[in-house]
Every structure is written in C-alpha cells, then in structure tokens.
N, C-alpha and C positions, 0 to 999 in steps of 0.2 A: 245279608240274607243267608239263611240256612236252607240248603237244598238236599234232598235225599235222592240217591240214584240206586236203583235195583238192577243188578246185572252189569257186569263190567266187560262187555265185549269190546272190540276195537273202537267202535264209535262212542259207546258210553264212557269208556275210560278217557278218551280224548275230550269229551264234553266235561267230565269231572275235572280234568287237568286245566282246561281253559277257564272254567268257573273259579277254581281254586286260585289260579294265577291272577284272576281278575278281582280277588279280594273276598270272594264268597266262601263261606264255610260249607263243606260238602260232607255228608254222611253217606258212606258207600257200603253196599252189601253185594255179595256175590255168592252163588251156590257153593263155590270153592273159596273158602275164606282167605286162602293164601293170596289170591289176586287182590282182594280188598286191602289186606295188610301191606302188600308190596306197594300199592298205590299210595297208601298212607305214609309209608317210609319215603316215597319219592316227593310227595307234595305236603307242605306243612299245614295247609288248610283242609286237608282230607282226613277224616276220622273213619276208621274201619269198624263195621258192625258185624259180629260173627253170626248173628241171627236176626230175623226180621223183628222179633220182639225187642232186641237191643236197639235196632235202628229206630223203631217207634219211640222207645224211651229217650234216645238221644235227641230226636226231633222234638218230642214233647217238652224236654227240658229246655230247649232253645226258645220255646214259646210258653212259659209257665202259666200265662193267663188264659190260654186257649183250652177249651174243654175236650178237644180231640177231634179226629176226623168224623165227619157226618153230623156233628152237633150243630145247633143253631149259631153258636158263637165260635166254633172251632175251625180247624183246617177244613177246607172243602165246603164251607157253608155258603159261599156266595153263589147265588142263583141269578140267571139272567133276568132282567126286568121284563115283565110282560107288558106289551102295549095294548091299550084298549083299541078295539076295531073302530074305524071311522063309521060314522052314522051314514046309512044309505038313503035316508029319507029327507035329506036336505041339511042346511047349515044349522 
C-alpha cells in the first residue's frame, strides 16, 4: 500500500515510521522539506516530496490506472452506500 502523509510533526512522523517498517511505502511532505528528507534517509520505505504537486505525482504514479482524486474511478471516489428507508405502511 502507498500512503501519503502531509505534515511531519512528532505524531505524523511516528505514524510514517511505523507504516514504513510495516512494509508500506510512504510519500511524505512537510512545509520544511528538510524534515521529509531526513525521514526518507532514516526509513527506506519513505520517499520525500518537496512540494504537494510532487507528492500528488508520486502517489498517482503508484496507481497508474486511477484517474485521480475526486473522480468516479480515482482516489477518494468511494461513497457510502445509501440505504432505502423502510416502508412505513406495512410489509
């Protein structure tokens, strides 16, 4: 699984480390790129992205068949199933 993490505060950096050590590939972005690059040096499954655009490109490259965020077939396209209401006038 490829996961993107934006912001590498103490909690987020530890989440990235645990995911990377668990065998997941992590694409990391931080407002100060040095933090992302330091984490990438520390963990082999972490890749630093210097910009959000670069992060999007790296995540999109991991899923070449997806059309991108917000599309019907891309990332973030799953919507919860709506249930039909029960009939009130009997069975």
